[in-house]
C-alpha positions in Angstrom: -40.6 -129.5 45.5 -44.3 -130.0 46.2 -43.6 -130.2 50.0 -41.5 -127.0 49.7 -44.3 -125.1 47.8 -47.0 -126.3 50.3 -45.1 -124.7 53.2 -44.4 -121.4 51.6 -47.4 -119.7 49.9 -45.2 -116.9 48.6 -43.0 -119.3 46.8 -46.0 -121.2 45.5 -47.5 -118.0 44.0 -44.2 -117.0 42.5 -43.7 -120.5 41.0 -47.2 -120.4 39.4 -46.4 -116.9 37.9 -43.1 -118.1 36.6 -44.7 -121.1 35.0 -47.2 -118.9 33.2 -44.6 -116.7 31.8 -42.6 -119.9 30.6 -45.7 -121.0 28.9 -46.0 -117.7 27.1 -42.4 -117.9 26.0 -42.8 -121.6 24.9 -45.9 -120.9 22.8 -44.6 -117.5 21.5 -48.0 -116.0 22.6 -47.9 -112.6 24.2 -51.7 -112.3 24.4 -51.9 -113.2 28.1 -49.1 -110.7 29.0 -51.3 -107.8 30.3 -53.3 -110.3 32.4 -50.1 -111.8 33.7 -48.7 -108.4 34.6 -51.9 -107.6 36.5 -51.5 -110.9 38.5 -47.9 -110.0 39.1 -48.9 -106.5 40.5 -51.5 -108.1 42.7 -49.2 -110.8 44.1 -48.4 -108.6 47.2 -44.7 -109.4 46.9 -42.6 -106.2 46.5 -40.0 -107.7 44.0 -42.6 -109.0 41.7 -44.5 -105.7 41.8 -41.3 -104.0 40.8 -40.7 -106.4 37.9 -44.2 -105.8 36.7 -43.7 -102.1 36.7 -40.4 -102.5 34.7 -41.9 -104.8 32.2 -44.9 -102.5 31.7 -42.6 -99.5 30.9 -41.1 -101.6 28.1 -44.1 -103.7 27.1 -43.4 -103.3 23.4 -39.9 -104.8 23.7 -41.3 -107.7 26.0 -44.1 -108.4 23.5 -41.5 -108.5 20.7 -39.3 -110.7 22.6 -42.0 -113.2 23.5 -43.3 -113.5 19.9 -40.1 -113.7 17.9 -37.8 -116.8 17.9 -34.6 -114.8 17.6 -32.6 -113.6 20.6 -31.6 -109.9 20.2 -29.1 -109.9 23.1 -26.7 -112.3 21.4 -24.9 -109.6 19.5 -24.5 -107.5 22.7 -23.3 -110.4 24.7 -20.6 -111.0 22.1 -19.5 -107.5 22.3 -19.4 -107.5 26.1 -17.4 -110.8 26.1 -14.9 -109.1 23.7 -14.5 -106.1 25.9 -14.1 -108.2 29.1 -11.5 -110.4 27.4 -9.5 -107.3 26.3 -9.7 -105.8 29.6 -8.4 -109.0 31.4 -5.6 -109.3 28.7 -4.4 -105.8 29.2 -5.0 -105.5 33.0 -2.4 -102.9 34.4 -0.5 -102.7 31.1 -2.1 -100.1 29.2 -4.6 -97.2 29.5 -8.2 -96.5 28.2 -7.0 -95.2 24.7 -5.2 -98.5 23.8 -8.2 -100.5 25.2 -10.7 -98.5 23.2 -8.4 -98.9 20.0 -8.3 -102.7 20.5 -12.0 -103.0 21.2 -12.9 -101.0 18.0 -10.4 -103.1 16.0 -12.0 -106.3 17.2 -15.6 -105.0 16.4 -14.3 -104.1 12.8 -12.8 -107.6 12.3 -16.0 -109.3 13.6 -18.1 -107.4 10.9 -16.0 -109.0 8.2 
């Protein structure tokens, strides 16, 4: 890993920025977020600059996600998994109305 990073300065810069973000997540400390986003913007790498812009637009949610220990996307992932399962089970057998009915029924059953 060290040899690879030594030969590619862009990868080394990216690796360092990812490590900084990981430290924020591990310590649940969003205080260095604005400084980190500034470094991301100054990195000179187009994908990282794009990520910095997207994170700035939703800074409140990013800060919330860093500081809380709960994962808010778990419920959504479960619903998406249910939808994909029903879609696979019913592939080519029924139309959208039946698929919608089954997904709503499963969501209702999960609430209980």
